[in-house]
N, CA, C and O atoms as CSV, one atom per row, in Angstrom:
chain,resi,resn,atom,element,x,y,z
A,1,MET,N,N,42.803,-146.161,17.066
A,1,MET,CA,C,40.965,-145.871,17.209
A,1,MET,C,C,40.147,-146.421,16.548
A,1,MET,O,O,40.506,-146.797,15.432
A,2,SER,N,N,39.139,-146.604,16.861
A,2,SER,CA,C,38.320,-147.131,15.970
A,2,SER,C,C,37.306,-146.078,15.100
A,2,SER,O,O,37.086,-144.980,15.612
A,3,LYS,N,N,36.918,-146.282,14.279
A,3,LYS,CA,C,36.129,-145.482,13.011
A,3,LYS,C,C,34.845,-145.326,13.714
A,3,LYS,O,O,34.672,-146.345,14.383
A,4,ILE,N,N,34.159,-144.745,13.816
A,4,ILE,CA,C,32.870,-144.336,13.913
A,4,ILE,C,C,31.999,-144.150,12.982
A,4,ILE,O,O,32.071,-143.173,12.236
A,5,ASP,N,N,30.814,-145.283,12.869
A,5,ASP,CA,C,30.040,-145.028,11.703
A,5,ASP,C,C,28.723,-144.154,12.009
A,5,ASP,O,O,27.639,-144.616,12.367
A,6,ILE,N,N,29.018,-142.867,11.806
A,6,ILE,CA,C,27.470,-141.965,11.712
A,6,ILE,C,C,26.280,-142.681,11.261
A,6,ILE,O,O,25.378,-143.092,11.992
A,7,GLU,N,N,26.359,-142.797,9.970
A,7,GLU,CA,C,25.288,-143.506,9.428
A,7,GLU,C,C,24.608,-144.669,9.968
A,7,GLU,O,O,23.385,-144.794,10.015
A,8,GLU,N,N,25.353,-145.405,10.321
A,8,GLU,CA,C,24.644,-146.728,11.107
A,8,GLU,C,C,24.373,-145.912,12.484
A,8,GLU,O,O,23.296,-146.116,13.044
A,9,ILE,N,N,24.816,-145.473,12.760
A,9,ILE,CA,C,24.263,-144.550,14.098
A,9,ILE,C,C,22.897,-144.174,13.970
A,9,ILE,O,O,21.909,-144.374,14.677
A,10,MET,N,N,23.057,-143.666,13.052
A,10,MET,CA,C,21.410,-143.341,12.782
A,10,MET,C,C,20.531,-143.756,12.608
A,10,MET,O,O,19.427,-143.595,13.129
A,11,SER,N,N,21.090,-144.739,11.365
A,11,SER,CA,C,19.799,-145.902,11.060
A,11,SER,C,C,19.384,-146.635,12.277
A,11,SER,O,O,18.298,-147.208,12.198
A,12,GLU,N,N,19.990,-146.720,13.301
A,12,GLU,CA,C,19.879,-147.371,14.520
A,12,GLU,C,C,18.534,-146.531,15.641
A,12,GLU,O,O,17.565,-146.951,16.275
A,13,ILE,N,N,19.293,-144.904,15.365
A,13,ILE,CA,C,17.900,-144.204,16.014
A,13,ILE,C,C,16.822,-144.468,15.454
A,13,ILE,O,O,15.818,-144.946,15.982
A,14,ARG,N,N,17.063,-144.011,13.774
A,14,ARG,CA,C,15.279,-144.167,13.076
A,14,ARG,C,C,15.122,-145.255,13.292
A,14,ARG,O,O,14.075,-145.243,13.938
A,15,GLN,N,N,15.465,-146.357,13.201
A,15,GLN,CA,C,14.911,-147.632,13.523
A,15,GLN,C,C,13.844,-148.050,14.968
A,15,GLN,O,O,12.824,-148.723,15.115
A,16,GLU,N,N,14.634,-147.327,15.765
A,16,GLU,CA,C,14.070,-147.436,17.426
A,16,GLU,C,C,13.051,-146.136,17.460
A,16,GLU,O,O,12.184,-146.146,18.334
A,17,ILE,N,N,13.098,-145.318,16.793
A,17,ILE,CA,C,12.189,-144.441,16.838
A,17,ILE,C,C,10.844,-144.661,15.913
A,17,ILE,O,O,9.888,-143.888,15.865
A,18,LYS,N,N,10.981,-145.783,15.258
A,18,LYS,CA,C,9.819,-146.254,14.378
A,18,LYS,C,C,9.589,-147.227,14.740
A,18,LYS,O,O,8.480,-147.477,14.267
A,19,ASP,N,N,10.243,-148.889,15.923
A,19,ASP,CA,C,9.566,-149.361,16.380
A,19,ASP,C,C,8.834,-149.027,17.819
A,19,ASP,O,O,8.116,-149.771,18.487
A,20,LYS,N,N,9.256,-147.632,18.090
A,20,LYS,CA,C,8.414,-146.909,19.479
A,20,LYS,C,C,6.836,-146.483,18.858
A,20,LYS,O,O,5.767,-146.358,19.456
A,21,GLY,N,N,7.134,-146.343,17.605
A,21,GLY,CA,C,6.155,-145.638,17.101
A,21,GLY,C,C,5.754,-143.924,17.244
A,21,GLY,O,O,4.589,-143.554,17.387
A,22,TYR,N,N,7.102,-142.828,17.168
A,22,TYR,CA,C,6.737,-141.959,17.682
A,22,TYR,C,C,6.664,-141.386,16.228
A,22,TYR,O,O,7.202,-142.038,15.333
A,23,SER,N,N,5.929,-140.017,15.885
A,23,SER,CA,C,5.727,-138.956,14.974
A,23,SER,C,C,5.878,-137.708,15.314
A,23,SER,O,O,5.908,-137.223,16.445
A,24,ASP,N,N,6.002,-137.043,13.973
A,24,ASP,CA,C,6.378,-135.856,14.144
A,24,ASP,C,C,5.126,-134.943,14.381
A,24,ASP,O,O,5.344,-133.733,14.317
A,25,GLU,N,N,3.835,-135.356,14.647
A,25,GLU,CA,C,3.110,-134.676,14.414
A,25,GLU,C,C,2.790,-134.093,15.869
A,25,GLU,O,O,2.764,-134.713,16.932
A,26,MET,N,N,2.511,-132.484,15.588
A,26,MET,CA,C,2.640,-131.964,16.869
A,26,MET,C,C,0.941,-132.273,18.178
A,26,MET,O,O,-0.121,-132.383,17.565
A,27,ILE,N,N,0.884,-132.335,19.123
A,27,ILE,CA,C,-0.018,-131.987,20.134
A,27,ILE,C,C,-0.727,-131.584,20.179
A,27,ILE,O,O,-0.439,-130.417,20.445
A,28,VAL,N,N,-2.460,-131.769,20.037
A,28,VAL,CA,C,-2.700,-130.239,20.363
A,28,VAL,C,C,-3.116,-130.184,21.862
A,28,VAL,O,O,-3.652,-131.066,22.533
A,29,PHE,N,N,-2.587,-128.441,22.357
A,29,PHE,CA,C,-3.215,-128.924,23.887
A,29,PHE,C,C,-3.866,-129.195,24.372
A,29,PHE,O,O,-3.662,-129.611,25.512
A,30,GLY,N,N,-5.576,-129.119,23.613
A,30,GLY,CA,C,-6.735,-129.444,24.210
A,30,GLY,C,C,-6.854,-130.782,24.582
A,30,GLY,O,O,-7.573,-131.253,25.462
A,31,GLU,N,N,-5.433,-131.825,23.200
A,31,GLU,CA,C,-5.371,-133.366,23.793
A,31,GLU,C,C,-5.088,-133.835,25.041
A,31,GLU,O,O,-5.563,-134.836,25.577
A,32,ILE,N,N,-4.105,-132.884,25.582
A,32,ILE,CA,C,-3.554,-133.545,26.861
A,32,ILE,C,C,-4.431,-133.191,28.197
A,32,ILE,O,O,-5.174,-132.256,28.498
A,33,GLU,N,N,-3.955,-134.480,28.908
A,33,GLU,CA,C,-5.113,-134.241,29.969
A,33,GLU,C,C,-4.535,-133.819,31.459
A,33,GLU,O,O,-3.526,-134.354,31.918
A,34,ASN,N,N,-5.093,-133.059,31.989
A,34,ASN,CA,C,-4.298,-132.406,33.163
A,34,ASN,C,C,-5.625,-132.699,34.338
A,34,ASN,O,O,-5.953,-131.634,34.861
A,35,GLY,N,N,-6.137,-133.458,34.660
A,35,GLY,CA,C,-7.241,-133.764,35.505
A,35,GLY,C,C,-7.363,-133.096,36.238
A,35,GLY,O,O,-8.514,-133.245,35.829
A,36,ASP,N,N,-7.394,-132.350,37.079
A,36,ASP,CA,C,-7.891,-131.225,37.991
A,36,ASP,C,C,-8.139,-129.825,37.116
A,36,ASP,O,O,-9.080,-129.060,37.330
A,37,GLN,N,N,-7.384,-129.683,36.355
A,37,GLN,CA,C,-7.588,-128.218,35.565
A,37,GLN,C,C,-8.745,-127.921,34.568
A,37,GLN,O,O,-9.242,-126.895,34.102
A,38,ILE,N,N,-9.005,-129.538,34.412
A,38,ILE,CA,C,-10.003,-129.801,32.898
A,38,ILE,C,C,-11.842,-129.051,33.535
A,38,ILE,O,O,-12.594,-129.498,34.401
A,39,ASP,N,N,-11.976,-127.906,32.706
A,39,ASP,CA,C,-13.206,-127.585,32.716
A,39,ASP,C,C,-13.236,-126.767,34.276
A,39,ASP,O,O,-14.270,-126.720,34.942
A,40,CYS,N,N,-11.992,-126.172,34.709
A,40,CYS,CA,C,-11.670,-125.707,35.955
A,40,CYS,C,C,-12.936,-124.330,35.951
A,40,CYS,O,O,-12.978,-123.522,35.024
A,41,GLN,N,N,-13.696,-124.287,36.901
A,41,GLN,CA,C,-14.477,-122.939,36.807
A,41,GLN,C,C,-14.348,-122.135,38.108
A,41,GLN,O,O,-14.245,-122.663,39.216
A,42,TYR,N,N,-14.364,-120.577,37.840
A,42,TYR,CA,C,-14.078,-119.714,38.868
A,42,TYR,C,C,-14.869,-119.808,39.940
A,42,TYR,O,O,-16.001,-119.917,39.470
A,43,SER,N,N,-14.948,-119.834,41.293
A,43,SER,CA,C,-15.617,-120.064,42.551
A,43,SER,C,C,-14.867,-118.641,43.244
A,43,SER,O,O,-13.653,-118.593,43.437
A,44,GLU,N,N,-15.733,-117.599,43.551
A,44,GLU,CA,C,-15.027,-116.757,44.647
A,44,GLU,C,C,-14.674,-117.460,45.811
A,44,GLU,O,O,-13.561,-117.431,46.337
A,45,GLU,N,N,-15.901,-118.253,46.295
A,45,GLU,CA,C,-15.755,-118.962,47.946
A,45,GLU,C,C,-14.474,-119.808,47.891
A,45,GLU,O,O,-13.532,-119.667,48.670
A,46,VAL,N,N,-14.526,-120.566,47.045
A,46,VAL,CA,C,-12.867,-121.095,46.711
A,46,VAL,C,C,-11.952,-120.281,46.829
A,46,VAL,O,O,-11.225,-120.439,47.810
A,47,PHE,N,N,-11.655,-119.132,45.891
A,47,PHE,CA,C,-10.787,-118.746,46.103
A,47,PHE,C,C,-10.038,-117.979,47.070
A,47,PHE,O,O,-8.819,-117.980,47.244
A,48,LEU,N,N,-11.153,-117.160,47.826
A,48,LEU,CA,C,-10.865,-116.520,49.055
A,48,LEU,C,C,-10.614,-117.642,50.131
A,48,LEU,O,O,-10.129,-117.467,51.249
A,49,THR,N,N,-10.937,-118.547,49.708
A,49,THR,CA,C,-10.590,-119.737,51.248
A,49,THR,C,C,-9.271,-120.023,51.019
A,49,THR,O,O,-8.407,-120.126,51.889
A,50,LEU,N,N,-9.127,-120.149,49.853
A,50,LEU,CA,C,-7.125,-120.457,49.105
A,50,LEU,C,C,-6.628,-119.482,49.542
A,50,LEU,O,O,-5.567,-119.662,50.141
A,51,LEU,N,N,-7.181,-117.997,49.434
A,51,LEU,CA,C,-6.210,-117.018,49.592
A,51,LEU,C,C,-5.877,-117.145,51.401
A,51,LEU,O,O,-4.772,-117.311,51.918
A,52,ARG,N,N,-6.758,-117.054,51.862
A,52,ARG,CA,C,-7.045,-117.055,52.926
A,52,ARG,C,C,-5.881,-118.302,53.701
A,52,ARG,O,O,-4.940,-117.989,54.430
A,53,GLU,N,N,-6.274,-119.772,53.293
A,53,GLU,CA,C,-5.160,-120.654,53.795
A,53,GLU,C,C,-3.724,-119.995,53.136
A,53,GLU,O,O,-2.849,-119.656,53.933
A,54,MET,N,N,-3.533,-119.849,51.916
A,54,MET,CA,C,-1.997,-119.039,51.715
A,54,MET,C,C,-1.606,-118.329,52.595
A,54,MET,O,O,-0.430,-118.445,52.939
A,55,ASN,N,N,-2.516,-117.303,53.285
A,55,ASN,CA,C,-1.969,-116.097,54.153
A,55,ASN,C,C,-1.266,-116.873,55.049
A,55,ASN,O,O,-0.064,-116.868,55.314
A,56,GLU,N,N,-2.354,-117.677,55.568
A,56,GLU,CA,C,-1.896,-118.100,56.929
A,56,GLU,C,C,-0.416,-119.464,57.144
A,56,GLU,O,O,0.337,-119.778,58.065
A,57,LYS,N,N,-0.607,-119.867,55.878
A,57,LYS,CA,C,0.840,-120.875,56.080
A,57,LYS,C,C,2.024,-120.447,54.728
A,57,LYS,O,O,2.550,-121.356,54.086
A,58,ASN,N,N,2.319,-119.026,54.440
A,58,ASN,CA,C,3.409,-118.560,54.146
A,58,ASN,C,C,4.682,-119.011,54.858
A,58,ASN,O,O,5.556,-119.789,54.476
A,59,ASN,N,N,4.589,-118.492,55.707
A,59,ASN,CA,C,6.046,-118.433,56.314
A,59,ASN,C,C,6.367,-119.922,57.226
A,59,ASN,O,O,5.812,-120.394,58.218
A,60,ILE,N,N,7.314,-120.308,56.539
A,60,ILE,CA,C,7.754,-121.852,56.632
A,60,ILE,C,C,8.988,-121.596,57.876
A,60,ILE,O,O,9.919,-120.810,57.706
A,61,GLU,N,N,8.791,-122.437,59.171
A,61,GLU,CA,C,9.383,-122.384,60.241
A,61,GLU,C,C,11.219,-123.154,60.161
A,61,GLU,O,O,11.194,-124.139,59.423
A,62,TRP,N,N,12.011,-123.005,60.485
A,62,TRP,CA,C,13.100,-123.665,60.273
A,62,TRP,C,C,13.483,-124.308,61.208
A,62,TRP,O,O,14.327,-125.179,60.995
A,63,TYR,N,N,12.921,-124.058,62.730
A,63,TYR,CA,C,13.267,-125.141,64.105
A,63,TYR,C,C,11.999,-125.211,63.939
A,63,TYR,O,O,11.203,-124.337,63.594
A,64,ARG,N,N,11.758,-126.897,64.347
A,64,ARG,CA,C,11.034,-127.833,64.543
A,64,ARG,C,C,11.229,-128.609,65.844
A,64,ARG,O,O,12.332,-128.800,66.355
A,65,GLU,N,N,10.411,-128.911,66.191
A,65,GLU,CA,C,10.620,-130.276,67.463
A,65,GLU,C,C,10.682,-131.573,66.773
A,65,GLU,O,O,9.925,-132.116,65.969
A,66,LEU,N,N,12.097,-132.011,67.460
A,66,LEU,CA,C,12.786,-133.338,66.837
A,66,LEU,C,C,12.042,-134.495,67.518
A,66,LEU,O,O,11.896,-134.546,68.739
A,67,GLU,N,N,11.570,-135.443,66.643
A,67,GLU,CA,C,10.992,-136.773,67.213
A,67,GLU,C,C,12.025,-137.986,66.934
A,67,GLU,O,O,12.922,-137.900,66.096
A,68,GLY,N,N,11.820,-138.990,67.642
A,68,GLY,CA,C,12.387,-140.003,67.878
A,68,GLY,C,C,13.233,-140.327,69.399
A,68,GLY,O,O,12.625,-140.029,70.426
A,69,GLY,N,N,14.168,-140.734,69.483
A,69,GLY,CA,C,14.577,-141.715,70.742
A,69,GLY,C,C,15.725,-140.189,70.741
A,69,GLY,O,O,16.122,-139.395,69.888
A,70,LYS,N,N,15.960,-140.437,72.546
A,70,LYS,CA,C,17.266,-139.472,73.172
A,70,LYS,C,C,18.107,-139.149,72.626
A,70,LYS,O,O,18.495,-137.991,72.470
A,71,LEU,N,N,18.745,-140.527,72.057
A,71,LEU,CA,C,20.250,-140.204,70.813
A,71,LEU,C,C,19.824,-139.805,69.657
A,71,LEU,O,O,20.326,-138.737,69.309
A,72,SER,N,N,18.936,-140.356,68.785
A,72,SER,CA,C,18.010,-140.063,67.889
A,72,SER,C,C,18.284,-138.442,67.695
A,72,SER,O,O,19.186,-138.002,66.981
A,73,ARG,N,N,17.307,-137.586,68.488
A,73,ARG,CA,C,17.187,-136.302,69.012
A,73,ARG,C,C,18.444,-135.644,68.834
A,73,ARG,O,O,18.668,-134.712,68.062
A,74,ILE,N,N,19.033,-136.057,69.405
A,74,ILE,CA,C,21.025,-135.561,70.085
A,74,ILE,C,C,21.631,-135.355,68.787
A,74,ILE,O,O,22.141,-134.330,68.334
A,75,LEU,N,N,21.444,-136.899,68.083
A,75,LEU,CA,C,22.069,-136.582,66.650
A,75,LEU,C,C,21.604,-135.352,65.472
A,75,LEU,O,O,22.336,-134.690,64.736
A,76,LYS,N,N,20.290,-135.338,65.595
A,76,LYS,CA,C,19.520,-134.451,64.783
A,76,LYS,C,C,19.884,-133.484,65.457
A,76,LYS,O,O,20.860,-133.236,64.749
A,77,LYS,N,N,19.940,-132.570,66.384
A,77,LYS,CA,C,20.438,-131.227,67.042
A,77,LYS,C,C,21.508,-130.763,66.387
A,77,LYS,O,O,21.784,-129.674,65.883
A,78,VAL,N,N,22.328,-132.287,66.533
A,78,VAL,CA,C,23.869,-131.741,65.944
A,78,VAL,C,C,23.904,-131.715,64.359
A,78,VAL,O,O,24.748,-131.036,63.774
A,79,VAL,N,N,23.303,-132.199,63.926
A,79,VAL,CA,C,23.238,-132.016,62.195
A,79,VAL,C,C,22.520,-130.892,62.148
A,79,VAL,O,O,23.134,-130.184,61.349
A,80,ARG,N,N,21.579,-130.305,62.530
A,80,ARG,CA,C,21.087,-128.978,62.469
A,80,ARG,C,C,21.589,-128.207,62.618
A,80,ARG,O,O,21.411,-127.244,61.872
A,81,LYS,N,N,22.333,-128.156,63.453
A,81,LYS,CA,C,23.570,-127.003,64.287
A,81,LYS,C,C,24.659,-126.844,63.214
A,81,LYS,O,O,25.221,-125.785,62.937
A,82,LEU,N,N,24.862,-127.946,62.695
A,82,LEU,CA,C,25.949,-127.948,61.647
A,82,LEU,C,C,25.723,-127.759,60.443
A,82,LEU,O,O,26.674,-127.335,59.786
A,83,THR,N,N,24.445,-127.992,59.751
A,83,THR,CA,C,23.831,-127.509,58.916
A,83,THR,C,C,23.077,-126.060,58.577
A,83,THR,O,O,22.798,-125.487,57.524
A,84,SER,N,N,22.899,-125.772,59.891
A,84,SER,CA,C,21.868,-124.075,59.397
A,84,SER,C,C,22.296,-123.094,58.894
A,84,SER,O,O,21.428,-122.307,58.519
A,85,PHE,N,N,23.467,-122.767,58.701
A,85,PHE,CA,C,24.309,-121.912,57.939
A,85,PHE,C,C,23.757,-122.128,56.812
A,85,PHE,O,O,23.341,-121.048,56.391
A,86,LEU,N,N,23.418,-123.394,55.731
A,86,LEU,CA,C,22.931,-123.563,54.492
A,86,LEU,C,C,21.608,-123.119,54.632
A,86,LEU,O,O,21.266,-122.090,54.050
A,87,GLY,N,N,20.534,-123.976,55.571
A,87,GLY,CA,C,19.473,-123.806,55.456
A,87,GLY,C,C,18.588,-123.200,55.573
A,87,GLY,O,O,17.538,-123.169,54.930
A,88,VAL,N,N,19.196,-122.239,57.056
A,88,VAL,CA,C,18.110,-120.838,57.080
A,88,VAL,C,C,17.736,-120.075,56.124
A,88,VAL,O,O,16.580,-119.841,55.770
A,89,PRO,N,N,19.006,-119.552,55.559
A,89,PRO,CA,C,18.965,-118.210,54.273
A,89,PRO,C,C,18.001,-119.000,53.420
A,89,PRO,O,O,17.001,-118.386,53.045
A,90,VAL,N,N,18.154,-120.426,53.003
A,90,VAL,CA,C,17.130,-120.980,51.697
A,90,VAL,C,C,15.519,-120.675,52.319
A,90,VAL,O,O,14.596,-120.257,51.620
A,91,VAL,N,N,15.422,-120.992,53.812
A,91,VAL,CA,C,14.298,-121.015,54.475
A,91,VAL,C,C,13.709,-119.781,54.455
A,91,VAL,O,O,12.520,-119.679,54.155
A,92,VAL,N,N,14.423,-118.765,54.754
A,92,VAL,CA,C,14.074,-117.014,54.954
A,92,VAL,C,C,13.391,-116.827,53.488
A,92,VAL,O,O,12.179,-116.714,53.304
A,93,ASP,N,N,14.396,-116.816,52.478
A,93,ASP,CA,C,14.012,-116.734,51.181
A,93,ASP,C,C,13.050,-117.058,50.670
A,93,ASP,O,O,12.415,-116.320,49.917
A,94,GLN,N,N,12.650,-118.513,51.031
A,94,GLN,CA,C,11.344,-118.801,50.218
A,94,GLN,C,C,9.958,-118.551,51.311
A,94,GLN,O,O,8.822,-118.692,50.857
A,95,SER,N,N,10.168,-118.187,52.717
A,95,SER,CA,C,9.364,-117.608,53.244
A,95,SER,C,C,8.803,-116.409,52.772
A,95,SER,O,O,7.597,-116.167,52.812
A,96,CYS,N,N,10.001,-115.361,52.150
A,96,CYS,CA,C,9.757,-114.080,51.780
A,96,CYS,C,C,9.022,-114.471,50.379
A,96,CYS,O,O,7.940,-113.886,50.335
A,97,PHE,N,N,9.193,-115.069,49.506
A,97,PHE,CA,C,8.658,-115.184,48.295
A,97,PHE,C,C,7.358,-115.535,48.930
A,97,PHE,O,O,6.475,-114.690,49.081
A,98,ASN,N,N,7.240,-116.702,49.281
A,98,ASN,CA,C,5.666,-116.806,49.789
A,98,ASN,C,C,4.807,-115.926,50.350
A,98,ASN,O,O,3.618,-116.227,50.456
A,99,ALA,N,N,5.181,-114.984,50.690
A,99,ALA,CA,C,4.524,-113.864,51.339
A,99,ALA,C,C,4.460,-113.050,50.272
A,99,ALA,O,O,3.435,-112.368,50.280
A,100,ASP,N,N,5.382,-112.813,49.085
A,100,ASP,CA,C,4.859,-111.490,48.008
A,100,ASP,C,C,4.192,-112.646,47.006
A,100,ASP,O,O,4.030,-112.161,45.886
A,101,VAL,N,N,3.778,-113.977,47.083
A,101,VAL,CA,C,3.361,-114.352,46.315
A,101,VAL,C,C,1.587,-114.567,46.767
A,101,VAL,O,O,0.655,-114.620,45.964
A,102,ALA,N,N,1.500,-114.660,48.200
A,102,ALA,CA,C,0.374,-114.407,49.022
A,102,ALA,C,C,-0.166,-112.688,48.927
A,102,ALA,O,O,-1.331,-112.386,49.187
A,103,HIS,N,N,0.715,-111.822,48.581
A,103,HIS,CA,C,0.211,-110.752,48.506
A,103,HIS,C,C,-0.045,-110.121,47.244
A,103,HIS,O,O,-0.678,-109.080,47.066
A,104,GLY,N,N,0.571,-110.936,46.286
A,104,GLY,CA,C,0.125,-110.798,45.078
A,104,GLY,C,C,-1.141,-110.914,44.857
A,104,GLY,O,O,-1.893,-110.056,44.395
A,105,PHE,N,N,-1.514,-112.523,45.353
A,105,PHE,CA,C,-3.152,-112.969,45.270
A,105,PHE,C,C,-4.392,-112.303,45.852
A,105,PHE,O,O,-5.584,-112.319,45.545
A,106,SER,N,N,-3.593,-111.644,46.913
A,106,SER,CA,C,-4.411,-110.814,47.804
A,106,SER,C,C,-4.848,-109.081,47.164
A,106,SER,O,O,-5.819,-108.340,47.318
A,107,GLN,N,N,-3.850,-109.012,46.585
A,107,GLN,CA,C,-3.758,-107.695,44.896
A,107,GLN,C,C,-5.001,-108.249,43.873
A,107,GLN,O,O,-6.038,-107.674,43.541
A,108,LEU,N,N,-4.614,-109.255,43.599
A,108,LEU,CA,C,-5.820,-109.811,42.550
A,108,LEU,C,C,-7.090,-110.182,42.914
A,108,LEU,O,O,-8.041,-110.128,42.134
A,109,ALA,N,N,-7.188,-110.680,44.438
A,109,ALA,CA,C,-8.692,-110.900,44.473
A,109,ALA,C,C,-9.107,-109.106,44.759
A,109,ALA,O,O,-10.041,-108.866,43.995
A,110,GLY,N,N,-8.855,-108.216,45.318
A,110,GLY,CA,C,-9.068,-106.962,45.348
A,110,GLY,C,C,-9.320,-106.340,43.767
A,110,GLY,O,O,-10.203,-105.557,43.418
A,111,TYR,N,N,-8.456,-106.835,43.100
A,111,TYR,CA,C,-8.905,-106.631,41.452
A,111,TYR,C,C,-9.972,-106.814,41.271
A,111,TYR,O,O,-10.819,-105.931,41.137
A,112,ILE,N,N,-10.242,-108.519,41.210
A,112,ILE,CA,C,-11.293,-109.301,40.494
A,112,ILE,C,C,-12.548,-108.770,41.089
A,112,ILE,O,O,-13.556,-108.786,40.383
A,113,HIS,N,N,-12.638,-108.142,42.710
A,113,HIS,CA,C,-13.755,-107.423,43.167
A,113,HIS,C,C,-14.159,-106.498,42.354
A,113,HIS,O,O,-15.069,-106.499,41.524
A,114,GLU,N,N,-13.126,-105.416,42.777
A,114,GLU,CA,C,-13.071,-104.149,41.655
A,114,GLU,C,C,-14.242,-104.123,40.108
A,114,GLU,O,O,-15.240,-103.433,39.903
A,115,GLN,N,N,-13.563,-105.202,39.233
A,115,GLN,CA,C,-13.993,-105.688,38.025
A,115,GLN,C,C,-15.224,-106.037,38.297
A,115,GLN,O,O,-15.991,-105.717,37.389
A,116,LYS,N,N,-15.861,-106.709,39.421
A,116,LYS,CA,C,-17.171,-107.293,39.708
A,116,LYS,C,C,-18.016,-106.264,39.886
A,116,LYS,O,O,-19.127,-106.307,39.357
A,117,ASP,N,N,-17.696,-105.384,40.514
A,117,ASP,CA,C,-18.114,-104.122,40.765
A,117,ASP,C,C,-18.269,-103.576,39.790
A,117,ASP,O,O,-19.472,-103.375,39.626
A,118,GLU,N,N,-17.554,-103.125,38.839
A,118,GLU,CA,C,-17.457,-102.557,37.430
A,118,GLU,C,C,-18.665,-103.182,36.314
A,118,GLU,O,O,-19.381,-102.592,35.505
A,119,VAL,N,N,-18.550,-104.481,36.630
A,119,VAL,CA,C,-19.341,-104.982,35.730
A,119,VAL,C,C,-20.843,-104.906,35.961
A,119,VAL,O,O,-21.721,-104.863,35.099
A,120,ASP,N,N,-20.993,-104.898,37.437
A,120,ASP,CA,C,-22.270,-104.787,37.710
A,120,ASP,C,C,-23.165,-103.660,37.686
A,120,ASP,O,O,-24.386,-103.772,37.786
A,121,LYS,N,N,-22.257,-102.064,37.491
A,121,LYS,CA,C,-22.904,-101.196,37.298
A,121,LYS,C,C,-22.629,-100.665,36.036
A,121,LYS,O,O,-22.964,-99.505,35.795
A,122,CYS,N,N,-21.893,-101.558,34.939
A,122,CYS,CA,C,-22.393,-101.710,33.364
A,122,CYS,C,C,-23.556,-101.947,33.356
A,122,CYS,O,O,-24.348,-101.047,33.074
A,123,ARG,N,N,-24.117,-103.593,33.752
A,123,ARG,CA,C,-25.470,-104.204,33.680
A,123,ARG,C,C,-26.198,-103.212,34.036
A,123,ARG,O,O,-27.142,-103.121,33.251
A,124,GLN,N,N,-26.229,-102.379,34.873
A,124,GLN,CA,C,-27.537,-101.669,35.518
A,124,GLN,C,C,-27.695,-100.588,34.415
A,124,GLN,O,O,-28.802,-100.190,34.053
A,125,GLU,N,N,-26.400,-100.090,33.848
A,125,GLU,CA,C,-26.402,-98.954,33.201
A,125,GLU,C,C,-27.080,-99.325,31.750
A,125,GLU,O,O,-27.714,-98.466,31.137
A,126,ILE,N,N,-26.870,-100.967,31.116
A,126,ILE,CA,C,-27.322,-101.045,29.818
A,126,ILE,C,C,-28.779,-101.468,30.685
A,126,ILE,O,O,-29.652,-100.842,30.083
A,127,ALA,N,N,-29.221,-101.982,31.438
A,127,ALA,CA,C,-30.813,-102.037,31.686
A,127,ALA,C,C,-31.479,-100.733,31.295
A,127,ALA,O,O,-32.348,-100.642,30.428
A,128,LEU,N,N,-30.840,-99.419,32.238
A,128,LEU,CA,C,-31.668,-98.746,31.467
A,128,LEU,C,C,-32.000,-97.883,30.574
A,128,LEU,O,O,-32.947,-97.113,30.407
A,129,LEU,N,N,-30.370,-98.337,29.634
A,129,LEU,CA,C,-30.598,-97.742,28.434
A,129,LEU,C,C,-31.555,-98.646,27.504
A,129,LEU,O,O,-32.232,-98.193,26.581
A,130,GLU,N,N,-31.512,-99.739,27.820
A,130,GLU,CA,C,-32.270,-100.682,27.009
A,130,GLU,C,C,-33.664,-100.371,27.217
A,130,GLU,O,O,-34.323,-100.235,26.185
A,131,ASP,N,N,-34.513,-100.167,28.781
A,131,ASP,CA,C,-35.318,-99.637,28.983
A,131,ASP,C,C,-35.968,-97.972,28.584
A,131,ASP,O,O,-37.150,-97.633,28.641
A,132,ARG,N,N,-34.786,-97.120,28.179
A,132,ARG,CA,C,-35.243,-95.917,27.654
A,132,ARG,C,C,-35.102,-95.965,26.119
A,132,ARG,O,O,-35.790,-95.247,25.393
A,133,ILE,N,N,-34.113,-96.907,25.612
A,133,ILE,CA,C,-34.229,-97.136,24.061
A,133,ILE,C,C,-35.961,-97.895,23.667
A,133,ILE,O,O,-36.642,-97.809,22.645
A,134,GLU,N,N,-36.179,-98.525,24.822
A,134,GLU,CA,C,-37.677,-99.023,24.727
A,134,GLU,C,C,-38.805,-97.960,24.391
A,134,GLU,O,O,-39.701,-97.999,23.547
A,135,GLU,N,N,-38.460,-96.980,25.347
A,135,GLU,CA,C,-39.481,-96.190,25.827
A,135,GLU,C,C,-39.548,-95.294,24.432
A,135,GLU,O,O,-40.586,-95.216,23.775
A,136,LEU,N,N,-38.393,-94.670,24.084
A,136,LEU,CA,C,-38.393,-93.989,22.883
A,136,LEU,C,C,-39.183,-94.443,21.672
A,136,LEU,O,O,-40.105,-93.801,21.168
A,137,GLN,N,N,-38.610,-95.914,21.153
A,137,GLN,CA,C,-39.337,-96.869,19.942
A,137,GLN,C,C,-40.723,-96.339,20.088
A,137,GLN,O,O,-41.408,-95.693,19.296
A,138,LYS,N,N,-40.993,-96.810,21.405
A,138,LYS,CA,C,-42.873,-96.562,21.579
A,138,LYS,C,C,-43.437,-95.350,21.161
A,138,LYS,O,O,-44.393,-95.204,20.399
A,139,ASN,N,N,-42.781,-94.509,21.710
A,139,ASN,CA,C,-42.653,-92.851,21.536
A,139,ASN,C,C,-43.146,-92.715,20.066
A,139,ASN,O,O,-44.285,-92.440,19.691
A,140,LEU,N,N,-41.723,-93.041,19.099
A,140,LEU,CA,C,-41.838,-92.730,17.689
A,140,LEU,C,C,-42.797,-93.803,17.116
A,140,LEU,O,O,-43.220,-93.501,16.000
A,141,LYS,N,N,-43.244,-94.981,17.607
A,141,LYS,CA,C,-44.244,-95.717,16.729
A,141,LYS,C,C,-45.474,-94.818,16.574
A,141,LYS,O,O,-45.996,-94.565,15.488
A,142,GLU,N,N,-46.066,-94.164,18.271
A,142,GLU,CA,C,-47.288,-93.231,18.450
A,142,GLU,C,C,-46.940,-92.018,17.532
A,142,GLU,O,O,-47.964,-91.381,17.289
A,143,THR,N,N,-46.017,-91.581,17.043
A,143,THR,CA,C,-45.741,-89.858,16.508
A,143,THR,C,C,-45.916,-90.313,15.426
A,143,THR,O,O,-46.671,-89.540,14.837
A,144,LEU,N,N,-45.489,-91.651,14.410
A,144,LEU,CA,C,-45.513,-91.967,13.537
A,144,LEU,C,C,-47.416,-92.250,13.254
A,144,LEU,O,O,-47.823,-92.677,12.174
């Protein structure tokens, strides 16, 4: 049995890290580029469109028409019948999960709509209160 020199292995690893220019500095989250997600602004129209698509496409069909030549289709049908006991439960579970996610996003859309209405009511009330404050200040100046 040969002797393992841990210090030699560690020095090789350290040298490799140094050669590749790795450092111990943590990357700031803002420095990571993520294409589409940078400066993403909420759009109710886009959200509702995506929600509609999600609700339409949440069900995954297990059985699809097979393409190819006659022999190829026969072979694919045999393989499909032999593997359906594995694939069908996974597809059913995935479809159920997709439906749950679509339902969750529908709930989120309803919540956003409720909050939007509440914010509009608060803005109207603030405007009325500001008008009232202005009127009271005007009356106070006149009395003084």
